[in-house]
DSSP file (Angstrom, degrees, kcal/mol; ACC not computed):
  #  RESIDUE AA STRUCTURE BP1 BP2  ACC     N-H-->O    O-->H-N    N-H-->O    O-->H-N    TCO  KAPPA ALPHA  PHI   PSI    X-CA   Y-CA   Z-CA
    1    1 A X              0   0    0      0, 0.0     2,-0.1     0, 0.0     0, 0.0   0.000 360.0 360.0 360.0 131.2   13.3   21.3   32.6
    2    2 A X     >  -     0   0    0      1,-0.1     4,-2.1     4,-0.0     3,-0.3  -0.364 360.0-108.2 -79.3 164.0   10.4   23.2   34.1
    3    3 A X  H  > S+     0   0    0      1,-0.2     4,-2.4     2,-0.2     5,-0.2   0.839 114.9  52.9 -61.3 -38.4    7.1   23.7   32.2
    4    4 A X  H  > S+     0   0    0      2,-0.2     4,-2.2     1,-0.2    -1,-0.2   0.884 110.4  47.6 -68.9 -36.7    7.6   27.5   31.5
    5    5 A X  H  > S+     0   0    0     -3,-0.3     4,-2.2     2,-0.2    -2,-0.2   0.905 112.0  50.8 -68.0 -40.6   11.1   26.9   29.9
    6    6 A X  H  X S+     0   0    0     -4,-2.1     4,-2.3     2,-0.2    -2,-0.2   0.921 111.9  46.9 -62.1 -44.4    9.7   24.0   27.8
    7    7 A X  H  X S+     0   0    0     -4,-2.4     4,-2.8     1,-0.2     5,-0.2   0.895 110.5  52.2 -66.5 -39.5    6.8   26.2   26.6
    8    8 A X  H  X S+     0   0    0     -4,-2.2     4,-2.7     2,-0.2    -1,-0.2   0.904 110.0  49.5 -62.5 -39.6    9.1   29.1   25.8
    9    9 A X  H  X S+     0   0    0     -4,-2.2     4,-2.4     2,-0.2    -2,-0.2   0.923 111.3  48.6 -64.2 -44.7   11.3   26.7   23.8
   10   10 A X  H  X S+     0   0    0     -4,-2.3     4,-2.2     1,-0.2    -2,-0.2   0.929 114.0  46.7 -60.1 -46.0    8.2   25.4   21.9
   11   11 A X  H  X S+     0   0    0     -4,-2.8     4,-2.5     2,-0.2    -2,-0.2   0.898 110.3  53.0 -64.8 -40.5    7.0   29.0   21.2
   12   12 A X  H  X S+     0   0    0     -4,-2.7     4,-2.5     1,-0.2     5,-0.2   0.935 110.4  47.0 -60.4 -46.7   10.5   30.1   20.1
   13   13 A X  H  X S+     0   0    0     -4,-2.4     4,-2.3     1,-0.2    -1,-0.2   0.909 111.7  51.3 -62.8 -41.2   10.7   27.2   17.6
   14   14 A X  H  X S+     0   0    0     -4,-2.2     4,-1.8     1,-0.2    -1,-0.2   0.893 110.8  48.5 -63.3 -39.5    7.2   28.0   16.3
   15   15 A X  H  X S+     0   0    0     -4,-2.5     4,-2.4     2,-0.2    -2,-0.2   0.890 110.4  50.5 -69.0 -39.2    8.1   31.7   15.8
   16   16 A X  H  X S+     0   0    0     -4,-2.5     4,-2.8     1,-0.2    -2,-0.2   0.890 109.0  52.4 -64.3 -37.9   11.4   30.8   14.0
   17   17 A X  H  X S+     0   0    0     -4,-2.3     4,-2.5     2,-0.2    -1,-0.2   0.884 108.0  51.9 -63.8 -37.4    9.3   28.5   11.7
   18   18 A X  H  X S+     0   0    0     -4,-1.8     4,-2.1     2,-0.2    -2,-0.2   0.935 111.6  46.1 -63.1 -46.8    7.0   31.4   11.0
   19   19 A X  H  X S+     0   0    0     -4,-2.4     4,-2.2     1,-0.2    -2,-0.2   0.917 113.4  49.2 -62.0 -43.6    9.9   33.6   10.1
   20   20 A X  H  X S+     0   0    0     -4,-2.8     4,-2.2     1,-0.2    -1,-0.2   0.888 108.6  53.4 -63.7 -38.8   11.4   30.9    7.9
   21   21 A X  H  X S+     0   0    0     -4,-2.5     4,-2.8     2,-0.2    -1,-0.2   0.902 107.3  52.1 -62.9 -40.2    8.1   30.3    6.2
   22   22 A X  H  X S+     0   0    0     -4,-2.1     4,-2.5     2,-0.2     5,-0.2   0.947 109.6  48.5 -59.7 -48.6    7.9   34.0    5.4
   23   23 A X  H  X S+     0   0    0     -4,-2.2     4,-2.2     1,-0.2    55,-0.4   0.892 113.8  47.6 -59.1 -40.2   11.4   33.9    3.8
   24   24 A X  H  X S+     0   0    0     -4,-2.2     4,-2.4     2,-0.2    -1,-0.2   0.918 110.7  50.3 -67.8 -44.6   10.4   30.9    1.8
   25   25 A X  H  X>S+     0   0    0     -4,-2.8     5,-2.3     1,-0.2     4,-0.9   0.921 113.7  45.3 -60.2 -45.1    7.1   32.3    0.6
   26   26 A X  H  <5S+     0   0    0     -4,-2.5     3,-0.4     2,-0.2    -1,-0.2   0.920 112.7  49.9 -68.0 -43.2    8.8   35.5   -0.6
   27   27 A X  H  <5S+     0   0    0     -4,-2.2    49,-0.2    -5,-0.2    -1,-0.2   0.901 117.5  40.6 -61.4 -40.5   11.7   33.7   -2.3
   28   28 A X  H  <5S-     0   0    0     -4,-2.4    -1,-0.2    -5,-0.2    -2,-0.2   0.562 105.9-129.3 -83.9  -8.3    9.2   31.4   -4.1
   29   29 A X  T  <5 +     0   0    0     -4,-0.9     2,-1.1    -3,-0.4    -3,-0.2   0.894  52.3 155.6  59.8  41.4    6.8   34.3   -4.8
   30   30 A X    > < +     0   0    0     -5,-2.3     3,-1.9     1,-0.2     4,-0.3  -0.531  11.3 170.7 -97.3  63.7    4.0   32.2   -3.4
   31   31 A X  G >   +     0   0    0     -2,-1.1     3,-1.9     1,-0.3     4,-0.3   0.776  67.0  61.3 -54.4 -39.4    1.8   35.2   -2.4
   32   32 A X  G >  S+     0   0    0      1,-0.3     3,-1.4    -3,-0.2    -1,-0.3   0.807  94.5  66.4 -60.0 -25.4   -1.4   33.3   -1.5
   33   33 A X  G X  S+     0   0    0     -3,-1.9     3,-1.7     1,-0.3    -1,-0.3   0.650  79.2  79.7 -70.7 -14.0    0.5   31.5    1.3
   34   34 A X  G X> S+     0   0    0     -3,-1.9     4,-2.5    -4,-0.3     3,-1.8   0.789  79.3  70.6 -61.7 -25.1    1.0   34.8    3.1
   35   35 A X  G <4 S+     0   0    0     -3,-1.4    -1,-0.3    -4,-0.3    -2,-0.2   0.695  94.1  54.8 -65.0 -17.9   -2.6   34.2    4.4
   36   36 A X  G <4 S+     0   0    0     -3,-1.7    -1,-0.3    -4,-0.2    -2,-0.2   0.497 116.5  37.0 -88.1  -5.8   -1.2   31.4    6.5
   37   37 A X  T <4 S+     0   0    0     -3,-1.8    92,-3.0    -4,-0.2     2,-0.4   0.730 109.0  56.1-116.4 -35.1    1.3   33.8    8.1
   38   38 A X  E  < S-a  129   0A   0     -4,-2.5    21,-0.2    90,-0.2    92,-0.2  -0.844  78.0-120.6-109.0 138.3   -0.3   37.2    8.6
   39   39 A X  E >   -     0   0A   0     90,-2.5     3,-1.9    -2,-0.4    20,-0.1  -0.457  32.8-114.4 -65.8 148.5   -3.5   38.0   10.5
   40   40 A X  E 3  S+     0   0A   0      1,-0.3    -1,-0.1    18,-0.2    20,-0.1   0.824 116.6  45.9 -57.0 -32.0   -6.1   39.6    8.2
   41   41 A X  E 3  S+     0   0A   0     17,-0.1    -1,-0.3    16,-0.1    89,-0.1   0.357  82.0 135.2 -93.5   6.0   -5.8   42.9   10.2
   42   42 A X  E <   -     0   0A   0     -3,-1.9    16,-3.5    87,-0.2     2,-0.5  -0.280  44.0-148.9 -58.7 135.5   -2.0   43.0   10.3
   43   43 A X  E     -aB 131  57A   0     87,-0.8    89,-2.2    14,-0.2     2,-0.5  -0.925   9.4-164.4-109.5 132.3   -0.6   46.4    9.6
   44   44 A X  E     -aB 132  56A   0     12,-2.7    12,-3.1    -2,-0.5     2,-0.5  -0.971   2.5-161.5-121.4 121.0    2.9   46.6    7.9
   45   45 A X  E     -aB 133  55A   0     87,-2.8    89,-3.1    -2,-0.5     2,-0.6  -0.897   6.7-160.2-102.1 125.2    4.8   49.9    7.9
   46   46 A X  E     -aB 134  54A   0      8,-3.2     8,-2.0    -2,-0.5     2,-0.7  -0.928   9.3-175.0-109.3 116.6    7.6   50.1    5.3
   47   47 A X  E     +a  135   0A   0     87,-2.8    89,-2.3    -2,-0.6     6,-0.1  -0.863  10.4 169.2-109.5  95.2   10.4   52.7    5.8
   48   48 A X        -     0   0    0     -2,-0.7     2,-1.5     3,-0.3    -1,-0.1   0.390  39.1-136.8 -88.7   3.1   12.5   52.5    2.7
   49   49 A X  S    S+     0   0    0      2,-0.3    -1,-0.1     1,-0.2     4,-0.1  -0.131  91.6  62.6  75.5 -37.7   14.3   55.7    3.8
   50   50 A X  S    S+     0   0    0     -2,-1.5     2,-0.3     2,-0.1    -1,-0.2   0.437 107.7  37.0-102.0   1.0   14.4   57.4    0.4
   51   51 A X  S    S-     0   0    0      3,-0.0    -2,-0.3     0, 0.0    -3,-0.3  -0.938 103.3 -76.8-140.1 161.8   10.6   57.7    0.0
   52   52 A X        -     0   0    0     -2,-0.3    -4,-0.2     1,-0.1    -2,-0.1  -0.285  62.3 -91.6 -59.2 146.6    7.8   58.4    2.4
   53   53 A X        -     0   0    0     -6,-0.1     2,-0.4    -4,-0.1    -6,-0.2  -0.200  41.0-145.3 -58.0 151.5    6.8   55.4    4.6
   54   54 A X  E     -B   46   0A   0     -8,-2.0    -8,-3.2    -3,-0.1     2,-0.5  -0.947   2.3-147.9-122.5 140.2    4.1   53.1    3.2
   55   55 A X  E     -B   45   0A   0     -2,-0.4     2,-0.3   -10,-0.2   -10,-0.2  -0.947  14.5-171.2-112.0 127.4    1.4   51.3    5.2
   56   56 A X  E     -B   44   0A   0    -12,-3.1   -12,-2.7    -2,-0.5     2,-0.5  -0.840  10.8-144.4-113.0 152.3    0.1   47.9    4.0
   57   57 A X  E  >  -B   43   0A   0     -2,-0.3     4,-1.3   -14,-0.2   -14,-0.2  -0.973  51.7 -24.7-125.2 127.1   -2.8   46.0    5.4
   58   58 A X  H  > S-     0   0    0    -16,-3.5     4,-2.0    -2,-0.5   -18,-0.2   0.217  90.0 -61.5  68.2 171.8   -3.2   42.2    5.7
   59   59 A X  H  > S+     0   0    0    -21,-0.2     4,-2.7     1,-0.2     5,-0.2   0.828 132.7  55.9 -62.6 -32.6   -1.6   39.4    3.7
   60   60 A X  H  > S+     0   0    0      2,-0.2     4,-2.7     1,-0.2    -1,-0.2   0.927 108.3  46.8 -65.6 -44.4   -3.1   40.6    0.4
   61   61 A X  H  X S+     0   0    0     -4,-1.3     4,-2.0     2,-0.2    -2,-0.2   0.894 114.2  48.4 -63.2 -40.3   -1.7   44.1    0.8
   62   62 A X  H  X S+     0   0    0     -4,-2.0     4,-2.6     2,-0.2     5,-0.3   0.951 114.2  45.2 -64.5 -49.9    1.7   42.7    1.7
   63   63 A X  H  X S+     0   0    0     -4,-2.7     4,-2.7     1,-0.2     5,-0.2   0.905 112.2  51.2 -62.3 -43.2    1.7   40.2   -1.2
   64   64 A X  H  X S+     0   0    0     -4,-2.7     4,-1.9    -5,-0.2    -1,-0.2   0.924 113.2  45.5 -60.6 -44.7    0.5   42.8   -3.8
   65   65 A X  H  X S+     0   0    0     -4,-2.0     4,-2.6    -5,-0.2    -2,-0.2   0.953 116.2  43.3 -65.2 -50.1    3.2   45.2   -2.8
   66   66 A X  H  X S+     0   0    0     -4,-2.6     4,-2.3     1,-0.2    -2,-0.2   0.913 111.1  56.0 -64.9 -41.5    6.1   42.8   -2.8
   67   67 A X  H  X S+     0   0    0     -4,-2.7     4,-0.5    -5,-0.3    -1,-0.2   0.926 113.2  40.7 -55.3 -47.0    5.0   41.1   -6.0
   68   68 A X  H >< S+     0   0    0     -4,-1.9     3,-0.8    -5,-0.2     4,-0.3   0.908 113.6  54.2 -67.6 -41.8    5.1   44.4   -7.8
   69   69 A X  H 3< S+     0   0    0     -4,-2.6     3,-0.2     1,-0.2    -2,-0.2   0.817 118.4  32.9 -66.0 -31.4    8.3   45.5   -6.1
   70   70 A X  H >< S+     0   0    0     -4,-2.3     3,-1.7    -5,-0.2    -1,-0.2   0.339  85.4 105.5-107.9   7.8   10.3   42.4   -7.1
   71   71 A X  T << S+     0   0    0     -3,-0.8    -1,-0.2    -4,-0.5    -2,-0.1   0.779  76.6  57.4 -61.1 -27.2    8.6   41.7  -10.5
   72   72 A X  T 3  S+     0   0    0     -4,-0.3    33,-0.7    -3,-0.2     2,-0.4   0.631  88.4  93.8 -79.7 -12.0   11.6   42.9  -12.5
   73   73 A X  E <   -C  104   0A   0     -3,-1.7    31,-0.2    31,-0.2     3,-0.1  -0.657  52.0-168.9 -86.8 132.2   14.1   40.5  -10.8
   74   74 A X  E    S+     0   0A   0     29,-2.0     2,-0.4    -2,-0.4    -1,-0.1   0.590  87.9  38.6 -88.1 -12.7   14.9   37.2  -12.4
   75   75 A X  E     +C  103   0A   0     28,-1.2    28,-2.0    72,-0.1     2,-0.3  -0.994  66.2 160.0-132.9 129.9   16.5   36.2   -9.1
   76   76 A X  E     +C  102   0A   0     -2,-0.4     2,-0.4    26,-0.2    26,-0.2  -0.885   7.4 174.1-148.3 116.2   15.2   37.2   -5.7
   77   77 A X  E     -C  101   0A   0     24,-2.5    24,-2.5    -2,-0.3     2,-0.6  -0.988  18.7-151.2-129.0 127.0   16.2   35.4   -2.5
   78   78 A X  E     -C  100   0A   0     -2,-0.4     2,-0.5   -55,-0.4    22,-0.2  -0.846  18.4-172.1 -97.0 121.8   15.3   36.5    1.0
   79   79 A X  E     -C   99   0A   0     20,-3.0    20,-2.5    -2,-0.6     2,-0.6  -0.963  19.1-141.1-121.9 127.1   17.8   35.4    3.6
   80   80 A X  E     -C   98   0A   0     -2,-0.5    18,-0.2    18,-0.2     3,-0.1  -0.766  18.9-179.6 -84.0 123.6   17.4   35.8    7.4
   81   81 A X  E     -     0   0A   0     16,-3.0     2,-0.3    -2,-0.6    17,-0.2   0.858  63.4 -19.1 -90.7 -41.9   20.7   36.9    8.9
   82   82 A X  E     -C   97   0A   0     15,-1.4    15,-2.8     2,-0.0    -1,-0.4  -0.978  57.6-164.6-162.5 154.6   19.8   37.0   12.5
   83   83 A X  E     -C   96   0A   0     -2,-0.3     2,-0.4    13,-0.2    13,-0.2  -0.998   6.7-162.7-148.1 145.9   16.7   37.2   14.7
   84   84 A X  E     -C   95   0A   0     11,-2.4    11,-2.4    -2,-0.3     2,-0.4  -0.999  14.3-166.4-127.7 130.3   15.9   38.0   18.3
   85   85 A X  E     -C   94   0A   0     -2,-0.4     2,-0.5     9,-0.2     9,-0.2  -0.967   9.6-168.1-124.5 131.9   12.6   36.9   19.8
   86   86 A X  E     -C   93   0A   0      7,-3.2     7,-2.4    -2,-0.4     2,-0.4  -0.979  14.3-161.9-118.4 119.3   11.0   38.1   23.1
   87   87 A X  E     +C   92   0A   0     -2,-0.5     2,-0.3     5,-0.2     5,-0.2  -0.857  16.8 174.7-108.6 132.5    8.0   36.0   24.1
   88   88 A X  E >   -C   91   0A   0      3,-3.3     3,-1.4    -2,-0.4     2,-0.3  -0.786  62.7 -69.4-134.6  90.9    5.4   37.1   26.7
   89   89 A X  T 3  S-     0   0    0     -2,-0.3    -1,-0.1     1,-0.3     0, 0.0  -0.473 117.1  -7.8  67.0-121.9    2.5   34.6   26.9
   90   90 A X  T 3  S+     0   0    0     -2,-0.3    32,-2.9    -3,-0.1     2,-0.3   0.190 129.0  69.0 -96.1  17.4    0.5   34.7   23.7
   91   91 A X  E <   +CD  88 121A   0     -3,-1.4    -3,-3.3    30,-0.2     2,-0.3  -0.958  57.7 175.4-131.1 151.8    2.3   37.7   22.3
   92   92 A X  E     -CD  87 120A   0     28,-1.8    28,-2.8    -2,-0.3     2,-0.4  -0.985  17.5-150.7-150.7 158.7    5.8   38.2   21.1
   93   93 A X  E     -CD  86 119A   0     -7,-2.4    -7,-3.2    -2,-0.3     2,-0.3  -0.971  19.4-176.2-127.9 146.5    8.1   40.7   19.5
   94   94 A X  E     -CD  85 118A   0     24,-2.1    24,-2.6    -2,-0.4     2,-0.5  -0.988  22.2-149.0-142.9 154.5   11.0   40.0   17.2
   95   95 A X  E     -CD  84 117A   0    -11,-2.4   -11,-2.4    -2,-0.3     2,-0.5  -0.994  20.2-173.5-117.0 126.3   13.8   41.7   15.4
   96   96 A X  E     -CD  83 116A   0     20,-2.7    20,-2.8    -2,-0.5     2,-0.4  -0.972  10.3-157.1-126.7 117.7   14.8   40.0   12.2
   97   97 A X  E     -CD  82 115A   0    -15,-2.8   -16,-3.0    -2,-0.5   -15,-1.4  -0.788  25.2-177.4 -91.9 133.8   17.9   41.2   10.2
   98   98 A X  E     -CD  80 114A   0     16,-2.6    16,-1.9    -2,-0.4     2,-0.4  -0.869  25.6-151.9-137.1 163.9   17.7   40.2    6.5
   99   99 A X  E     -CD  79 113A   0    -20,-2.5   -20,-3.0    -2,-0.3     2,-0.6  -0.999   8.9-155.5-133.8 134.1   19.4   40.3    3.2
  100  100 A X  E     -CD  78 112A   0     12,-3.0    12,-1.8    -2,-0.4     2,-0.6  -0.962   5.5-159.9-110.2 117.8   17.8   40.3   -0.3
  101  101 A X  E     +CD  77 111A   0    -24,-2.5   -24,-2.5    -2,-0.6     2,-0.3  -0.879  26.9 173.0 -93.7 123.9   20.0   38.9   -3.0
  102  102 A X  E     -CD  76 110A   0      8,-2.4     8,-2.2    -2,-0.6     2,-0.4  -0.930  25.6-165.2-137.2 153.4   18.5   40.2   -6.3
  103  103 A X  E     -CD  75 109A   0    -28,-2.0   -29,-2.0    -2,-0.3   -28,-1.2  -0.965   2.7-166.5-142.1 126.6   19.2   40.4  -10.0
  104  104 A X  E  >  -CD  73 108A   0      4,-2.6     4,-3.4    -2,-0.4     3,-0.2  -0.952  19.9-142.5-106.9 120.3   17.6   42.6  -12.6
  105  105 A X  T  4 S+     0   0    0    -33,-0.7    -1,-0.1    -2,-0.5   -32,-0.1   0.818 101.7  41.1 -54.2 -31.3   18.4   41.5  -16.2
  106  106 A X  T  4 S+     0   0    0    -34,-0.2    -1,-0.2     2,-0.1   -34,-0.0   0.815 128.6  26.5 -85.5 -31.9   18.6   45.1  -17.3
  107  107 A X  T  4 S-     0   0    0      1,-0.3    -2,-0.2    -3,-0.2     2,-0.2   0.566 100.1-130.6-113.1 -11.4   20.5   46.6  -14.3
  108  108 A X  E  <  -D  104   0A   0     -4,-3.4    -4,-2.6    33,-0.1    -1,-0.3  -0.523  50.0 -14.8  96.0-164.5   22.5   43.7  -12.8
  109  109 A X  E     +DE 103 142A   0     33,-1.9    33,-3.1    -6,-0.2     2,-0.3  -0.481  57.1 171.8 -81.8 145.0   22.9   42.5   -9.3
  110  110 A X  E     -DE 102 141A   0     -8,-2.2    -8,-2.4    31,-0.3     2,-0.4  -0.979  15.9-152.4-146.0 158.9   21.8   44.3   -6.2
  111  111 A X  E     -DE 101 140A   0     29,-1.4    29,-2.7    -2,-0.3     2,-0.4  -0.964   5.2-163.8-129.7 147.7   21.6   43.6   -2.5
  112  112 A X  E     -DE 100 139A   0    -12,-1.8   -12,-3.0    -2,-0.4     2,-0.4  -0.995   1.5-164.1-131.6 141.1   19.3   45.0    0.1
  113  113 A X  E     +DE  99 138A   0     25,-2.9    24,-3.5    -2,-0.4    25,-1.8  -0.972  21.5 156.8-123.5 138.5   19.7   44.8    3.9
  114  114 A X  E     -DE  98 136A   0    -16,-1.9   -16,-2.6    -2,-0.4     2,-0.4  -0.930  35.2-122.5-153.7 175.2   17.0   45.5    6.3
  115  115 A X  E     -DE  97 135A   0     20,-2.3    20,-2.3    -2,-0.3     2,-0.5  -0.995  15.6-160.3-128.6 125.7   15.4   45.1    9.8
  116  116 A X  E     -DE  96 134A   0    -20,-2.8   -20,-2.7    -2,-0.4     2,-0.6  -0.920   0.7-164.8-101.4 130.1   12.0   43.8   10.5
  117  117 A X  E     -DE  95 133A   0     16,-3.0    16,-1.9    -2,-0.5     2,-0.3  -0.948  24.8-171.2-112.5 107.0   10.5   44.6   13.9
  118  118 A X  E     -DE  94 132A   0    -24,-2.6   -24,-2.1    -2,-0.6     2,-0.4  -0.700  24.3-153.5-109.2 150.3    7.6   42.3   14.2
  119  119 A X  E     -DE  93 131A   0     12,-2.8    11,-3.0    -2,-0.3    12,-1.5  -0.954  20.9-167.1-114.1 140.5    4.7   41.8   16.6
  120  120 A X  E     -DE  92 129A   0    -28,-2.8   -28,-1.8    -2,-0.4     2,-0.4  -0.935   9.8-161.7-129.6 149.5    3.2   38.3   16.9
  121  121 A X  E     -DE  91 128A   0      7,-1.4     7,-1.9    -2,-0.3     2,-0.6  -0.992  13.6-142.0-130.1 142.1    0.1   36.8   18.4
  122  122 A X  E     + E   0 127A   0    -32,-2.9     2,-0.5    -2,-0.4     5,-0.2  -0.914  24.4 178.3-102.6 118.7   -0.6   33.2   19.3
  123  123 A X  E >   - E   0 126A   0      3,-2.9     3,-1.7    -2,-0.6    -2,-0.0  -0.985  69.2 -14.4-125.7 123.5   -4.2   32.3   18.5
  124  124 A X  T 3  S-     0   0    0     -2,-0.5    -1,-0.2     1,-0.3     3,-0.1   0.879 131.3 -50.4  51.7  41.9   -5.5   28.7   19.2
  125  125 A X  T 3  S+     0   0    0      1,-0.2     2,-0.4    -3,-0.1    -1,-0.3   0.489 117.6 108.8  81.6   3.4   -2.0   27.5   19.6
  126  126 A X  E <   - E   0 123A   0     -3,-1.7    -3,-2.9  -112,-0.0     2,-0.3  -0.942  61.4-134.6-120.6 136.1   -0.7   29.0   16.4
  127  127 A X  E     + E   0 122A   0     -2,-0.4     2,-0.3    -5,-0.2    -5,-0.2  -0.654  26.7 178.0 -89.4 143.0    1.7   32.0   16.0
  128  128 A X  E     - E   0 121A   0     -7,-1.9    -7,-1.4    -2,-0.3     2,-0.6  -0.920  37.6-106.1-134.9 157.4    1.0   34.8   13.4
  129  129 A X  E     +aE  38 120A   0    -92,-3.0   -90,-2.5    -2,-0.3    -9,-0.3  -0.809  38.6 172.1 -78.4 125.0    2.5   38.1   12.3
  130  130 A X  E     -     0   0A   0    -11,-3.0   -87,-0.8    -2,-0.6     2,-0.3   0.571  64.4  -0.8-110.7 -15.3    0.1   40.7   13.8
  131  131 A X  E     -aE  43 119A   0    -12,-1.5   -12,-2.8   -89,-0.2    -1,-0.4  -0.956  62.7-167.5-168.4 155.5    2.2   43.8   12.9
  132  132 A X  E     -aE  44 118A   0    -89,-2.2   -87,-2.8    -2,-0.3     2,-0.4  -0.990  11.3-166.0-154.6 139.5    5.4   44.7   11.2
  133  133 A X  E     -aE  45 117A   0    -16,-1.9   -16,-3.0    -2,-0.3     2,-0.4  -0.998  16.3-164.6-123.9 126.7    7.8   47.6   10.8
  134  134 A X  E     -aE  46 116A   0    -89,-3.1   -87,-2.8    -2,-0.4     2,-0.4  -0.911   5.4-173.2-113.0 138.7   10.5   47.3    8.1
  135  135 A X  E     -aE  47 115A   0    -20,-2.3   -20,-2.3    -2,-0.4     2,-0.2  -0.988  22.6-131.5-131.5 122.5   13.5   49.6    7.9
  136  136 A X  E     + E   0 114A   0    -89,-2.3   -22,-0.3    -2,-0.4     3,-0.1  -0.527  23.3 180.0 -66.2 134.8   16.0   49.6    5.0
  137  137 A X  E     -     0   0A   0    -24,-3.5     2,-0.3     1,-0.4   -23,-0.2   0.724  60.2 -18.1-106.8 -33.9   19.5   49.5    6.3
  138  138 A X  E     - E   0 113A   0    -25,-1.8   -25,-2.9     2,-0.0    -1,-0.4  -0.977  48.9-155.0-167.3 157.9   21.6   49.4    3.1
  139  139 A X  E     - E   0 112A   0     -2,-0.3     2,-0.3   -27,-0.2   -27,-0.2  -0.994  12.8-174.3-138.7 143.3   21.5   48.8   -0.7
  140  140 A X  E     - E   0 111A   0    -29,-2.7   -29,-1.4    -2,-0.3     2,-0.4  -0.877  10.6-152.2-130.0 165.4   24.2   47.8   -3.1
  141  141 A X  E     + E   0 110A   0     -2,-0.3     2,-0.4   -31,-0.2   -31,-0.3  -0.961  15.0 171.1-142.9 124.4   24.5   47.3   -6.8
  142  142 A X  E     - E   0 109A   0    -33,-3.1   -33,-1.9    -2,-0.4    -2,-0.0  -0.999  23.8-147.6-129.7 127.3   26.9   45.0   -8.6
  143  143 A X  S    S+     0   0    0     -2,-0.4     2,-0.5   -35,-0.3    -1,-0.1   0.682  70.9  73.2 -75.2 -17.3   26.4   44.6  -12.4
  144  144 A X        +     0   0    0    -36,-0.1     2,-0.3   -35,-0.1    -1,-0.0  -0.849  49.8 130.7-112.5 129.6   27.6   40.9  -12.9
  145  145 A X        -     0   0    0     -2,-0.5     2,-0.4     2,-0.0   -37,-0.0  -0.885  43.4-133.8-166.7 136.6   25.7   37.7  -11.9
  146  146 A X        -     0   0    0     -2,-0.3     2,-0.4     2,-0.0    -2,-0.0  -0.819  29.0-158.6 -90.5 136.1   24.7   34.4  -13.5
  147  147 A X        -     0   0    0     -2,-0.4     2,-0.3   -72,-0.0   -72,-0.1  -0.947  11.5-174.9-123.2 137.2   21.1   33.5  -12.8
  148  148 A X        -     0   0    0     -2,-0.4     3,-0.1   -74,-0.0    -2,-0.0  -0.934  34.6 -95.4-127.2 150.0   19.4   30.1  -12.9
  149  149 A X        -     0   0    0     -2,-0.3     2,-0.3     1,-0.1   -74,-0.1  -0.277  39.9-106.7 -66.6 150.0   15.7   29.2  -12.4
  150  150 A X        -     0   0    0      1,-0.1    -1,-0.1  -122,-0.0     3,-0.1  -0.600  41.3-118.6 -71.6 130.6   14.4   28.1   -9.0
  151  151 A X        -     0   0    0     -2,-0.3     2,-0.1     1,-0.1    -1,-0.1  -0.303  32.9 -92.2 -70.5 157.4   13.7   24.3   -9.1
  152  152 A X              0   0    0      1,-0.1    -1,-0.1    -2,-0.0     0, 0.0  -0.415 360.0 360.0 -64.9 142.8   10.2   23.0   -8.6
  153  153 A X              0   0    0     -2,-0.1    -1,-0.1    -3,-0.1    -2,-0.0   0.372 360.0 360.0-115.2 360.0    9.6   22.1   -4.9
């Protein structure tokens, strides 16, 4: 295996780990951990389709928004469905298709499907989210679901 293919493989795995860490942080609602994933100056554009787009800044802005948006759910699980990553040196772009499984005790179960278009930067050997655009693709609502607490990790 030549050196460039080996480095691309290493970078790809590191970027997938970054995406997986994001899904884990959001599912566990571990908002302070976003500071390990997003650059402080990262800008996040949210296009939820039925309201004007919203711009968030940095890991604090992202965590504050998501925390408020999902606070009513007793179940919230972020699932990565598919991802495509294009790496160019110390920068990368990715598309991540996702599913949110959710339950609101008052309104029942709902699902959301979306697309993240991310920009990444590698700084001192570590990959970060440097920018993000989110687009809602679909939402569903089903009234019945049994919900159990997330175990301690």
